GUDRENSE-50095 format. One record per residue: x negated, y negated, z of N, C-alpha, C, O in turn; residue in three letters; residue number from 0. Coordinates in steps of 0.02 Angstrom, whole numbers, plus 50000, padded with zeros to 5 digits. Layout:
REM GUDRENSE-50095
> X|Y|Z|X|Y|Z|X|Y|Z|X|Y|Z|ALA|NUM
...
//
This chain:
REM GUDRENSE-50095
> 50101|45007|57597|50129|45065|57605|50059|45114|57602|50072|45144|57550|UNK|0
> 50016|45131|57616|49959|45169|57614|49968|45221|57548|49947|45196|57496|UNK|1
> 49992|45275|57543|49988|45323|57490|50034|45300|57438|50035|45328|57384|UNK|2
> 50065|45259|57450|50124|45240|57406|50122|45194|57383|50172|45177|57350|UNK|3
> 50064|45149|57387|50053|45087|57357|50037|45088|57280|50006|45041|57256|UNK|4
> 50053|45132|57246|50058|45125|57179|50117|45121|57143|50118|45110|57083|UNK|5
> 50181|45133|57188|50230|45147|57187|50281|45077|57191|50325|45075|57234|UNK|6
> 50270|45022|57145|50301|44948|57186|50374|44950|57146|50425|44963|57178|UNK|7
> 50377|44936|57070|50431|44922|57040|50460|44968|57014|50423|45016|57000|UNK|8
> 50546|44976|56994|50558|45036|56984|50576|45012|56913|50586|44952|56906|UNK|9
> 50580|45050|56863|50613|45017|56785|50660|44965|56753|50659|44927|56706|UNK|10
> 50699|44982|56798|50747|44878|56797|50708|44842|56795|50712|44794|56757|UNK|11
> 50662|44851|56830|50617|44770|56857|50578|44773|56801|50574|44719|56771|UNK|12
> 50540|44830|56771|50470|44829|56746|50490|44830|56658|50445|44825|56617|UNK|13
> 50540|44834|56645|50547|44869|56574|50551|44797|56529|50524|44792|56474|UNK|14
> 50599|44728|56571|50637|44674|56522|50670|44685|56480|50671|44656|56426|UNK|15
> 50718|44754|56507|50796|44748|56437|50852|44731|56487|50912|44728|56473|UNK|16
> 50824|44721|56548|50907|44723|56596|50932|44676|56625|50893|44648|56663|UNK|17
> 50993|44651|56623|51007|44583|56651|51064|44580|56691|51101|44629|56685|UNK|18
> 51083|44534|56734|51144|44546|56798|51202|44524|56741|51196|44476|56703|UNK|19
> 51252|44565|56746|51315|44574|56716|51381|44579|56754|51409|44633|56753|UNK|20
> 51411|44525|56791|51456|44561|56850|51446|44592|56894|51490|44629|56916|UNK|21
> 51378|44589|56927|51352|44602|56981|51330|44662|56978|51332|44696|57030|UNK|22
> 51304|44688|56921|51258|44762|56910|51228|44751|56856|51252|44717|56811|UNK|23
> 51145|44792|56856|51125|44776|56794|51133|44813|56743|51130|44875|56743|UNK|24
> 51146|44771|56687|51149|44809|56632|51128|44788|56570|51131|44727|56561|UNK|25
> 51099|44832|56506|51065|44821|56459|51126|44846|56380|51184|44867|56382|UNK|26
> 51086|44834|56326|51106|44837|56261|51124|44898|56261|51084|44940|56281|UNK|27
> 51195|44921|56235|51202|45024|56255|51141|45050|56198|51114|45004|56168|UNK|28
> 51124|45103|56185|51083|45142|56160|51131|45187|56128|51155|45207|56181|UNK|29
> 51169|45222|56078|51196|45258|56054|51149|45343|56069|51119|45369|56021|UNK|30
> 51150|45364|56111|51136|45433|56112|51105|45507|56068|51145|45553|56062|UNK|31
> 51042|45514|56041|51042|45555|56010|51036|45638|56009|51007|45676|55970|UNK|32
> 51076|45649|56068|51077|45701|56065|51160|45735|56137|51161|45711|56193|UNK|33
> 51182|45757|56127|51230|45774|56184|51226|45828|56236|51231|45889|56228|UNK|34
> 51216|45795|56288|51184|45835|56347|51239|45895|56347|51219|45941|56382|UNK|35
> 51310|45910|56316|51340|45969|56363|51340|46014|56285|51338|46075|56293|UNK|36
> 51342|45997|56235|51339|46044|56146|51258|46067|56140|51237|46123|56129|UNK|37
> 51224|46012|56150|51172|45981|56133|51158|45997|56043|51122|46030|56005|UNK|38
> 51210|45952|56044|51212|45919|55970|51159|45882|55940|51160|45839|55983|UNK|39
> 51123|45867|55909|51086|45799|55880|51110|45778|55810|51074|45759|55765|UNK|40
> 51186|45785|55807|51194|45759|55739|51205|45668|55762|51211|45628|55716|UNK|41
> 51207|45650|55816|51225|45587|55828|51295|45554|55806|51305|45495|55790|UNK|42
> 51343|45613|55811|51406|45576|55821|51450|45568|55878|51482|45617|55896|UNK|43
> 51456|45505|55915|51476|45485|55988|51517|45412|55949|51503|45380|55898|UNK|44
> 51566|45408|55990|51622|45356|56000|51600|45328|56084|51594|45357|56138|UNK|45
> 51594|45257|56060|51570|45222|56148|51666|45232|56170|51713|45219|56133|UNK|46
> 51667|45252|56224|51732|45296|56287|51701|45260|56354|51680|45295|56400|UNK|47
> 51699|45175|56358|51702|45142|56419|51652|45154|56450|51611|45196|56431|UNK|48
> 51647|45121|56505|51592|45112|56557|51588|45121|56619|51634|45160|56630|UNK|49
> 51554|45107|56685|51570|45127|56730|51514|45115|56773|51461|45135|56749|UNK|50
> 51510|45088|56828|51440|45046|56877|51424|45110|56929|51460|45152|56955|UNK|51
> 51375|45101|56931|51360|45160|57017|51280|45133|57039|51236|45103|57008|UNK|52
> 51288|45161|57114|51230|45126|57134|51174|45173|57130|51179|45235|57125|UNK|53
> 51123|45141|57132|51068|45171|57136|50986|45153|57170|50948|45109|57150|UNK|54
> 50975|45206|57234|50896|45149|57258|50852|45158|57198|50856|45199|57153|UNK|55
> 50794|45095|57212|50749|45088|57174|50699|45047|57220|50706|45034|57280|UNK|56
> 50652|45031|57183|50602|44990|57213|50575|44929|57193|50543|44914|57143|UNK|57
> 50592|44897|57243|50556|44827|57208|50523|44787|57246|50545|44769|57301|UNK|58
> 50457|44763|57217|50395|44740|57259|50391|44802|57312|50407|44779|57366|UNK|59
> 50381|44851|57316|50359|44917|57374|50424|44915|57404|50412|44954|57449|UNK|60
> 50492|44896|57414|50527|44887|57471|50601|44944|57422|50633|44944|57369|UNK|61
> 50596|44968|57462|50661|45015|57446|50734|44979|57429|50765|44960|57479|UNK|62
> 50763|44966|57366|50809|44935|57348|50876|44972|57312|50877|45005|57260|UNK|63
> 50938|44953|57361|50996|44968|57322|51030|44921|57277|51054|44867|57296|UNK|64
> 51031|44946|57209|51070|44910|57136|51105|44914|57131|51132|44949|57174|UNK|65
> 51143|44890|57084|51205|44939|57039|51198|44941|56968|51175|44888|56944|UNK|66
> 51207|44972|56940|51213|44966|56859|51257|45008|56825|51279|45063|56841|UNK|67
> 51268|44965|56765|51309|44987|56714|51294|45042|56679|51235|45037|56660|UNK|68
> 51332|45117|56652|51322|45171|56628|51384|45170|56561|51445|45168|56563|UNK|69
> 51346|45173|56517|51389|45175|56458|51416|45233|56451|51370|45275|56450|UNK|70
> 51480|45265|56445|51520|45326|56427|51534|45341|56364|51576|45308|56333|UNK|71
> 51493|45402|56332|51507|45400|56255|51554|45481|56251|51556|45522|56297|UNK|72
> 51594|45488|56175|51642|45539|56193|51576|45573|56117|51543|45539|56078|UNK|73
> 51580|45625|56121|51531|45678|56052|51597|45697|56016|51650|45708|56046|UNK|74
> 51591|45699|55976|51637|45735|55895|51628|45779|55898|51668|45819|55873|UNK|75
> 51561|45804|55933|51572|45875|55922|51588|45924|55963|51606|45976|55936|UNK|76
> 51586|45921|56009|51628|45965|56068|51681|45916|56102|51719|45944|56141|UNK|77
> 51690|45847|56095|51749|45830|56120|51743|45814|56217|51789|45810|56257|UNK|78
> 51654|45807|56230|51665|45789|56297|51636|45733|56302|51621|45704|56250|UNK|79
> 51623|45709|56356|51604|45639|56374|51550|45658|56393|51531|45716|56395|UNK|80
> 51511|45597|56414|51411|45581|56432|51401|45514|56440|51433|45470|56411|UNK|81
> 51362|45507|56475|51330|45449|56486|51278|45432|56489|51241|45472|56518|UNK|82
> 51250|45379|56470|51183|45374|56471|51176|45263|56497|51217|45219|56508|UNK|83
> 51105|45268|56494|51097|45193|56536|51011|45180|56551|50970|45183|56505|UNK|84
> 50996|45168|56609|50929|45170|56610|50892|45240|56607|50924|45287|56631|UNK|85
> 50839|45252|56584|50830|45325|56592|50793|45350|56641|50765|45405|56635|UNK|86
> 50787|45305|56707|50763|45344|56767|50830|45345|56812|50833|45336|56872|UNK|87
> 50864|45354|56782|50929|45361|56819|50971|45430|56826|51007|45426|56776|UNK|88
> 50983|45470|56847|50984|45539|56850|51066|45560|56867|51092|45531|56915|UNK|89
> 51101|45604|56834|51169|45617|56867|51160|45638|56920|51119|45680|56937|UNK|90
> 51213|45598|56966|51211|45648|57040|51172|45649|57080|51166|45688|57127|UNK|91
> 51125|45584|57056|51053|45573|57111|51047|45504|57119|51033|45466|57073|UNK|92
> 51062|45479|57201|51062|45419|57217|50983|45389|57184|50986|45372|57125|UNK|93
> 50938|45386|57205|50869|45398|57188|50849|45379|57103|50881|45409|57059|UNK|94
> 50807|45339|57088|50774|45325|57009|50731|45366|57032|50726|45386|57090|UNK|95
> 50692|45381|56978|50648|45439|56971|50593|45400|57009|50567|45430|57057|UNK|96
> 50568|45331|56992|50517|45310|57058|50510|45329|57119|50460|45358|57143|UNK|97
> 50561|45314|57148|50592|45328|57210|50575|45420|57213|50537|45441|57256|UNK|98
> 50599|45457|57175|50583|45530|57189|50498|45554|57171|50472|45607|57189|UNK|99
> 50472|45513|57142|50409|45524|57138|50356|45492|57185|50301|45520|57178|UNK|100
> 50356|45454|57220|50353|45425|57252|50363|45497|57342|50325|45529|57378|UNK|101
> 50404|45491|57337|50426|45562|57383|50387|45615|57375|50348|45637|57418|UNK|102
> 50397|45643|57308|50356|45701|57303|50279|45684|57310|50242|45712|57350|UNK|103
> 50261|45637|57269|50160|45622|57295|50151|45620|57359|50105|45653|57383|UNK|104
> 50201|45574|57409|50184|45577|57481|50173|45633|57512|50130|45640|57555|UNK|105
> 50229|45695|57486|50216|45763|57533|50162|45773|57479|50122|45729|57494|UNK|106
> 50138|45805|57426|50105|45825|57396|50013|45807|57403|49970|45852|57403|UNK|107
> 50001|45753|57406|49952|45727|57440|49944|45730|57512|49887|45742|57531|UNK|108
> 49994|45721|57559|49948|45712|57627|49952|45782|57668|49971|45836|57647|UNK|109
> 49935|45770|57716|49939|45831|57779|49976|45847|57809|49965|45896|57844|UNK|110
> 50040|45816|57812|50087|45835|57835|50162|45877|57813|50187|45859|57760|UNK|111
> 50199|45937|57855|50249|45959|57811|50287|45926|57784|50280|45865|57782|UNK|112
> 50342|45959|57752|50395|45938|57713|50439|45891|57778|50445|45833|57756|UNK|113
> 50464|45896|57835|50498|45887|57880|50450|45808|57912|50475|45767|57951|UNK|114
> 50399|45805|57891|50369|45745|57918|50327|45704|57869|50287|45659|57879|UNK|115
> 50350|45733|57810|50290|45699|57762|50354|45607|57710|50331|45567|57669|UNK|116
> 50416|45609|57735|50452|45555|57702|50411|45493|57740|50404|45497|57801|UNK|117
> 50381|45434|57702|50357|45379|57733|50409|45346|57781|50457|45382|57797|UNK|118
> 50406|45291|57803|50446|45265|57850|50464|45225|57803|50520|45205|57821|UNK|119
> 50450|45200|57751|50465|45151|57695|50542|45178|57645|50588|45146|57620|UNK|120
> 50525|45252|57646|50561|45274|57613|50608|45327|57666|50621|45381|57639|UNK|121
> 50630|45320|57726|50663|45362|57768|50759|45354|57752|50802|45390|57776|UNK|122
> 50770|45281|57692|50822|45298|57692|50842|45317|57616|50894|45298|57590|UNK|123
> 50800|45353|57588|50804|45381|57533|50825|45456|57514|50854|45468|57461|UNK|124
> 50810|45502|57556|50804|45557|57575|50801|45581|57626|50754|45558|57657|UNK|125
> 50843|45639|57668|50826|45675|57719|50774|45742|57689|50772|45765|57632|UNK|126
> 50745|45757|57733|50698|45819|57735|50717|45873|57680|50681|45891|57633|UNK|127
> 50801|45901|57699|50826|45961|57646|50824|45895|57586|50803|45921|57534|UNK|128
> 50832|45853|57579|50855|45828|57494|50795|45821|57457|50795|45816|57395|UNK|129
> 50710|45820|57517|50644|45812|57481|50644|45882|57444|50630|45900|57387|UNK|130
> 50664|45913|57500|50641|46005|57488|50666|46030|57418|50637|46070|57382|UNK|131
> 50740|45989|57402|50762|46023|57333|50718|45976|57288|50678|46004|57250|UNK|132
> 50720|45915|57287|50684|45883|57230|50609|45914|57246|50580|45881|57204|UNK|133
> 50575|45940|57267|50516|45986|57282|50540|46077|57232|50508|46106|57188|UNK|134
> 50587|46091|57256|50597|46147|57215|50615|46144|57140|50600|46186|57098|UNK|135
> 50647|46094|57131|50656|46095|57069|50610|46039|57010|50614|46027|56950|UNK|136
> 50576|46020|57056|50513|46003|57015|50455|46048|57009|50422|46051|56958|UNK|137
> 50448|46070|57043|50402|46139|57028|50442|46182|56983|50402|46221|56959|UNK|138
> 50482|46190|56966|50512|46238|56936|50497|46215|56848|50493|46249|56797|UNK|139
> 50492|46137|56860|50459|46121|56747|50417|46085|56766|50413|46030|56739|UNK|140
> 50368|46102|56823|50310|46073|56830|50274|46068|56755|50266|46015|56725|UNK|141
> 50255|46131|56731|50230|46129|56637|50255|46072|56610|50217|46028|56590|UNK|142
> 50322|46066|56608|50353|46037|56573|50353|45956|56580|50381|45925|56534|UNK|143
> 50329|45926|56624|50318|45877|56659|50240|45844|56650|50217|45787|56652|UNK|144
> 50206|45932|56636|50140|45884|56634|50135|45879|56562|50115|45830|56531|UNK|145
> 50148|45917|56544|50152|45914|56462|50156|45841|56447|50112|45803|56427|UNK|146
> 50241|45829|56468|50257|45770|56420|50215|45698|56432|50209|45651|56392|UNK|147
> 50197|45702|56481|50144|45654|56534|50064|45638|56497|50033|45586|56489|UNK|148
> 50047|45718|56480|49994|45684|56425|50006|45681|56383|49962|45649|56354|UNK|149
> 50053|45701|56342|50055|45682|56272|50068|45596|56262|50059|45569|56207|UNK|150
> 50094|45553|56331|50121|45493|56321|50021|45465|56319|49981|45441|56278|UNK|151
> 50023|45483|56379|49942|45456|56402|49892|45449|56345|49863|45397|56328|UNK|152
> 49886|45513|56316|49860|45521|56222|49865|45479|56184|49818|45443|56166|UNK|153
> 49947|45476|56157|49947|45435|56113|49945|45360|56145|49963|45318|56104|UNK|154
> 49931|45340|56195|49934|45257|56225|49856|45254|56222|49836|45198|56206|UNK|155
> 49795|45312|56237|49720|45301|56239|49703|45305|56204|49648|45278|56198|UNK|156
> 49742|45362|56115|49689|45359|56087|49660|45284|56038|49687|45230|56044|UNK|157
> 49610|45294|55998|49569|45329|55975|49526|45356|56007|49491|45402|55987|UNK|158
> 49523|45315|56093|49464|45363|56115|49507|45437|56167|49564|45452|56186|UNK|159
> 49445|45461|56169|49476|45534|56197|49496|45527|56286|49460|45505|56331|UNK|160
> 49562|45552|56288|49580|45553|56356|49544|45590|56421|49550|45581|56482|UNK|161
> 49506|45631|56384|49482|45673|56436|49418|45628|56467|49383|45647|56514|UNK|162
> 49413|45583|56440|49361|45534|56457|49363|45517|56541|49317|45516|56581|UNK|163
> 49443|45503|56551|49457|45468|56620|49469|45535|56678|49501|45529|56730|UNK|164
> 49433|45602|56654|49447|45649|56700|49385|45691|56714|49380|45750|56733|UNK|165
> 49334|45641|56698|49254|45681|56697|49243|45710|56773|49194|45746|56783|UNK|166
> 49274|45698|56811|49248|45731|56879|49330|45769|56894|49365|45763|56944|UNK|167
> 49339|45797|56851|49393|45832|56855|49465|45801|56904|49477|45744|56925|UNK|168
> 49512|45878|56914|49569|45837|56954|49587|45911|57003|49622|45960|56991|UNK|169
> 49540|45887|57068|49540|45955|57133|49604|45920|57168|49602|45859|57176|UNK|170
> 49648|45949|57184|49701|45951|57238|49675|45947|57320|49631|45987|57336|UNK|171
> 49697|45908|57363|49682|45912|57400|49672|45975|57443|49704|46025|57428|UNK|172
> 49622|45975|57504|49630|46050|57526|49707|46059|57580|49725|46114|57601|UNK|173
> 49736|46008|57592|49800|46026|57628|49865|46059|57591|49914|46089|57613|UNK|174
> 49843|46041|57517|49896|46064|57471|49877|46167|57443|49912|46214|57424|UNK|175
> 49836|46163|57452|49803|46230|57438|49803|46265|57498|49794|46325|57488|UNK|176
> 49811|46245|57569|49804|46285|57586|49896|46299|57624|49913|46348|57657|UNK|177
> 49923|46261|57613|50004|46266|57613|50013|46302|57564|50045|46351|57584|UNK|178
> 50001|46307|57505|50004|46344|57444|49939|46390|57405|49917|46381|57348|UNK|179
> 49919|46435|57449|49888|46491|57438|49888|46517|57363|49850|46515|57315|UNK|180
> 49969|46551|57381|49954|46595|57320|50023|46555|57246|50060|46587|57209|UNK|181
> 50013|46478|57254|50073|46468|57213|50029|46408|57170|49990|46367|57195|UNK|182
> 50047|46416|57096|50003|46390|57057|50057|46335|57033|50042|46289|56996|UNK|183
> 50114|46344|57055|50191|46273|57022|50166|46216|57060|50154|46169|57022|UNK|184
> 50149|46198|57138|50133|46143|57159|50084|46114|57145|50089|46057|57122|UNK|185
> 50024|46142|57155|49964|46135|57125|49944|46088|57018|49909|46046|56991|UNK|186
> 49994|46134|57003|50008|46099|56934|50053|46024|56941|50039|45968|56918|UNK|187
> 50109|46045|56978|50133|45956|57004|50089|45921|57022|50080|45866|56995|UNK|188
> 50050|45943|57070|49998|45882|57104|49969|45852|57042|49983|45797|57019|UNK|189
> 49919|45902|57014|49894|45879|56950|49936|45836|56894|49912|45791|56859|UNK|190
> 50006|45860|56893|50051|45801|56858|50044|45741|56857|50025|45704|56812|UNK|191
> 50069|45726|56938|50084|45677|56973|50009|45614|56959|50007|45559|56930|UNK|192
> 49947|45663|57001|49894|45627|56976|49858|45618|56895|49819|45572|56881|UNK|193
> 49873|45655|56862|49864|45610|56785|49908|45556|56786|49876|45504|56780|UNK|194
> 49976|45545|56792|50005|45495|56791|49990|45433|56825|49989|45381|56792|UNK|195
> 49977|45432|56892|49919|45393|56925|49869|45370|56900|49867|45311|56882|UNK|196
> 49826|45405|56894|49750|45400|56851|49782|45369|56784|49758|45319|56758|UNK|197
> 49816|45389|56770|49814|45343|56683|49867|45288|56692|49888|45268|56637|UNK|198
> 49891|45261|56737|49936|45201|56730|49878|45147|56753|49876|45088|56734|UNK|199
> 49830|45178|56797|49769|45121|56837|49739|45118|56757|49743|45064|56727|UNK|200
> 49709|45180|56722|49651|45155|56653|49696|45116|56606|49663|45080|56569|UNK|201
> 49777|45112|56594|49788|45076|56540|49823|45019|56554|49858|44989|56513|UNK|202
> 49810|44997|56636|49835|44958|56640|49927|44947|56648|49954|44893|56658|UNK|203
> 49966|45017|56640|50012|45000|56628|50058|45011|56692|50032|44999|56747|UNK|204
> 50134|45035|56689|50165|45043|56742|50199|45104|56739|50224|45135|56691|UNK|205
> 50196|45115|56792|50211|45194|56796|50275|45234|56780|50278|45293|56761|UNK|206
> 50345|45177|56795|50393|45179|56777|50405|45181|56716|50445|45222|56693|UNK|207
> 50373|45135|56677|50371|45131|56593|50339|45205|56568|50368|45227|56519|UNK|208
> 50291|45242|56589|50255|45267|56577|50304|45331|56588|50305|45371|56541|UNK|209
> 50336|45343|56634|50379|45403|56641|50436|45414|56604|50457|45470|56590|UNK|210
> 50478|45323|56578|50505|45332|56553|50502|45354|56493|50550|45377|56463|UNK|211
> 50443|45349|56467|50415|45383|56395|50400|45452|56384|50417|45491|56339|UNK|212
> 50366|45457|56434|50367|45555|56460|50443|45580|56462|50457|45637|56444|UNK|213
> 50500|45528|56488|50555|45568|56507|50609|45585|56430|50660|45618|56428|UNK|214
> 50576|45552|56377|50611|45532|56307|50580|45598|56263|50613|45626|56220|UNK|215
> 50506|45618|56283|50460|45663|56258|50513|45723|56273|50552|45750|56234|UNK|216
> 50504|45732|56331|50548|45788|56368|50605|45809|56335|50612|45867|56315|UNK|217
> 50657|45751|56325|50732|45749|56299|50718|45778|56221|50756|45812|56187|UNK|218
> 50662|45757|56208|50657|45765|56119|50647|45841|56094|50660|45862|56038|UNK|219
> 50613|45889|56162|50609|45951|56172|50671|45982|56202|50674|46044|56207|UNK|220
> 50715|45948|56220|50763|45990|56253|50743|46030|56307|50758|46089|56317|UNK|221
> 50691|45974|56359|50689|46026|56409|50675|45953|56452|50656|45899|56427|UNK|222
> 50692|45967|56524|50684|45943|56572|50607|45898|56613|50549|45917|56614|UNK|223
> 50636|45836|56642|50571|45821|56659|50582|45814|56717|50641|45810|56735|UNK|224
> 50522|45809|56771|50518|45797|56832|50553|45840|56874|50525|45876|56916|UNK|225
> 50631|45837|56860|50693|45846|56911|50742|45875|56862|50799|45890|56881|UNK|226
//
């Protein structure tokens, strides 16, 4: 897959926590630690049913639609409901975060404009307008994304200094600097994803698992991750 050779399997396939149940992937429900509506962290939730939804993920570097179970919870503090399930499935977004990361990396690392940067293998995952929307949202939280990724990699790497992995520095491709001469957000986003990709190879980890841990770090600080 060229630039996308690093992205092979989504979280469902790599974490070992999911099993097929009634034609959809399910796991043991985990009670939320915070309400995404009122941001209460008292942990007062009641199970409130569940539902399935479709999501596009990667299996063996192939875009694959799967159904996943989402557990619905009732927050006793505000009386509203929220749902949770696999951490790489976001509300109202049909792609898992690994697919989104692959789309963003293909554009940031490549030499083509946004209307020609979607790889053929992912042309059913998003349109150029969707990719532009992902890119806008990702740049808005690029610093938070970078901080969460660095924290996870530093914790995994210790006690050896993490900076040893970047002794040559991290310079964005020339094509990206030409497209964004006056924008540091695109460069920061590229550097965040580059840190993740270098980190997973150095640690012999899986990108989707590292992203799941980084998202948990961001949620603990009540900030967003990636998009």
